[in-house]
N, C-alpha and C positions, 0 to 999 in steps of 0.2 A: 491435569489428571484426571485417571480414573473415577481414583477413589473419591475423590472431591464433588464429583457429581453421585454418586453411590450410597453415600453413607449417610446413615436414616440420619446426624444430625445436624445441621447446616449445608445440605445438600442443595447444589444449586442447580443440579435436575439437567438440561438438555440445551447444550450453549447457544444451539441454535434457537429455540422456543424461547428462553432466555438474552436474545437479542446480545449475545456475546462469539456473534457469528464471524469469522476470520475472509471476510465475501470481497468484494473489492477494492476497500479500503481499507481490509485488515485490523486486526484489532476489534477492539470491541466500541470502539467511533465509526462512523460513517462522514464520508466529507460532505464538505458543506461550498457554496459558494464565501465564504471568508475562511477555511478550512480545508485546502485539499493543496499537492504538490505545487501548481501552477501559483499559488497565492507566496508558495514557503519561499519557492525558486525566486519571484518578483523580489519578493522583502527582503532577502537574505544573496541577494547578489550571485547568484545562480542561474544566471538565464541559460547557461552556454547548455546547461545538464538538461534541458529542455530543448533545446537542439539535435541533445541525441536521444529523443523519443522513437520508438523503432514501432509502439503496440498496432495492431495494422487496426481494432477496433475498439481500443480503448484510449480518451485522453488524461494529460495528464490531471484533471480536475476532477477525477473520477477515483482518485489513490489518495490516501493522507502521504504526508511524508516519512512515515514511518514503517507503512504497509510493509505485510513479511508475504505479500506476494510477487511471485517472479515474473518479471517482462521483458521483452524485448527491449535492445539497444543499439544502434549504429553510430561509430565513428566516424561523425563529420568530416576528418582528415582523405581517413584510408576507406573510409566505408567496413569496415571491420565490422562484425555482428555478435554478440553475444548476449545472454541471458541474465539478470540477478535482480535477488531483492529491492525493490524504490528503496529501502531502507537503508541498503548497506551502498546509495549510489548520492544521497546529500547528506 
């Protein structure tokens, strides 16, 4: 909320400068070698989800499982493509 960044008491300031940006990983955390979408899919039996990944420039390990970033997906059976947030597919 803008009010949280601008009020004089307990202001959080700029979300980017305070590392609260919603970059590639979404949310305030960044993906790591042990905490990313690819690791989560492997640990939770969701390898089929990785087969639908269709982002041309980024890999599943570049995102957290609950990321709010929209990425392209493609059905492995019929080839139909769509975009939705990473967190909505897991």
